[in-house]
C-alpha positions as CSV (number, residue, x, y, z in Angstrom):
1,M,0.0,0.0,0.0
2,R,3.0,2.3,0.6
3,I,4.0,2.1,-3.0
4,Y,0.8,1.6,-5.0
5,G,-1.9,2.8,-2.6
6,R,-4.8,0.9,-1.1
7,P,-6.5,-1.6,-3.5
8,A,-10.2,-1.2,-4.1
9,S,-10.6,-4.9,-3.7
10,I,-8.7,-8.2,-3.6
11,V,-9.7,-11.5,-5.3
12,S,-8.5,-14.7,-3.8
13,D,-9.2,-18.4,-3.5
14,N,-10.5,-19.9,-0.3
15,G,-7.2,-21.3,0.9
16,T,-6.5,-21.1,4.6
17,E,-3.9,-18.4,4.2
18,F,-6.7,-16.1,2.8
19,T,-9.5,-17.0,5.2
20,S,-7.7,-16.3,8.5
21,R,-9.0,-13.8,10.9
22,A,-5.9,-11.7,10.6
23,I,-6.2,-11.1,6.9
24,Q,-9.9,-10.5,7.2
25,K,-9.3,-8.0,10.0
26,W,-6.6,-6.3,7.9
27,A,-8.9,-5.9,4.9
28,N,-11.7,-4.6,7.2
29,D,-9.4,-2.2,9.0
30,N,-8.1,-0.8,5.6
31,N,-11.5,-0.7,4.0
32,V,-10.5,-3.2,1.3
33,D,-13.3,-5.3,-0.2
34,W,-12.4,-9.0,-0.3
35,H,-13.9,-11.3,-2.9
36,Y,-13.5,-15.1,-2.7
37,I,-13.7,-17.1,-5.9
38,D,-16.1,-20.0,-6.0
39,P,-14.5,-23.2,-4.6
40,G,-13.0,-25.3,-7.4
41,K,-13.1,-22.4,-9.9
42,P,-9.4,-21.3,-10.3
43,Q,-10.3,-19.8,-13.7
44,Q,-12.1,-17.0,-11.8
45,N,-8.7,-15.8,-10.7
46,A,-6.6,-16.9,-13.7
47,F,-4.0,-14.2,-13.5
48,I,-2.7,-15.2,-10.0
49,E,-3.2,-18.9,-10.8
50,S,-0.8,-18.5,-13.8
51,S,1.7,-16.5,-11.7
52,N,1.6,-19.0,-8.9
53,G,2.1,-21.8,-11.4
54,S,5.1,-20.1,-12.9
55,L,6.6,-19.5,-9.4
56,R,6.0,-23.1,-8.4
57,D,7.4,-24.6,-11.7
58,E,10.4,-22.3,-12.2
59,L,11.5,-21.6,-8.6
60,L,10.0,-23.7,-5.8
61,N,10.2,-27.0,-7.6
62,E,13.7,-26.3,-9.0
63,E,15.6,-24.9,-6.0
64,M,16.9,-26.1,-2.7
65,F,16.9,-23.4,0.0
66,D,19.6,-23.2,2.7
67,S,18.1,-20.4,4.8
68,L,15.4,-17.8,4.8
69,E,17.9,-15.3,3.4
70,D,18.6,-17.7,0.5
71,V,14.8,-17.9,-0.2
72,R,14.6,-14.1,-0.2
73,R,17.6,-13.7,-2.5
74,K,16.4,-16.4,-5.0
75,L,12.8,-15.1,-4.9
76,A,14.0,-11.5,-5.6
77,L,16.0,-12.7,-8.6
78,W,13.1,-14.7,-10.0
79,R,10.7,-11.8,-9.4
80,Y,13.0,-9.3,-11.1
81,D,13.3,-11.7,-14.1
82,Y,9.5,-12.3,-14.2
83,N,8.6,-8.6,-14.1
84,N,11.4,-6.9,-15.9
85,V,13.2,-9.3,-18.3
86,R,10.9,-11.9,-19.7
87,P,8.1,-10.8,-22.1
88,H,4.6,-12.2,-21.5
89,S,2.4,-13.2,-24.4
90,S,-0.7,-12.2,-22.5
91,L,0.7,-8.6,-22.4
92,G,1.5,-8.4,-26.1
93,N,5.0,-9.7,-25.5
94,Q,5.8,-6.9,-23.1
95,T,7.3,-7.4,-19.7
96,P,4.9,-6.5,-16.8
97,A,7.1,-3.5,-16.1
98,E,6.7,-2.3,-19.7
99,A,2.9,-2.9,-19.6
100,R,2.6,-0.9,-16.4
101,R,4.6,2.0,-17.9
102,T,2.3,1.8,-21.0
103,L,-0.8,2.0,-18.7
104,E,0.7,4.9,-16.8
105,L,1.4,6.8,-20.0
106,N,-2.0,6.1,-21.5
107,E,-4.2,6.2,-18.4
108,G,-2.4,8.5,-16.0
109,S,-1.5,6.1,-13.2
110,A,-1.4,2.4,-13.1
111,P,-3.3,1.8,-9.8
112,C,-6.4,3.6,-11.1
113,A,-6.1,2.0,-14.5
114,L,-5.8,-1.5,-13.0
115,A,-8.5,-1.2,-10.3
116,Q,-11.3,0.8,-11.7
117,T,-14.6,0.9,-9.8
118,K,-16.8,1.7,-12.8
119,P,-16.2,1.1,-16.5
120,K,-15.0,4.0,-18.6
121,T,-16.5,4.7,-22.0
122,M,-13.9,3.9,-24.7
123,K,-13.1,6.5,-27.3
124,I,-12.1,4.9,-30.6
125,R,-9.6,6.9,-32.5
126,P,-8.4,6.5,-36.1
127,A,-5.1,4.6,-36.4
128,N,-3.3,7.6,-37.6
129,S,-4.0,9.5,-34.4
130,L,-1.9,7.3,-32.1
131,Y,1.0,9.6,-32.2
132,E,-0.8,13.0,-32.0
């Protein structure tokens, strides 16, 4: 929240780490709506399911950790690569960092662009006006 501001809402599965009293109290204290996906429907939160799958396949299943500091170091390296080096086909072959910068340029600020409370009306412009 310090970096990106308070989210309007959080979508999660019904795992024990997301149904604890502590996380529910935090969400309530911070006025953050919490939406649980339907049990057995991971496609309702496909973005995080994909991200979690990549983390599991590329880091957790591949590495041995010697200490908590080792976990933190390897996770930081993986996260940097995932967000800043590797293009994602779902983002038009941009990295997440490039996609965020694009949103910030086009929409003003990424947090508002990513967590809108009501839909905006799209204005369709001719292709030749992209650079005006």
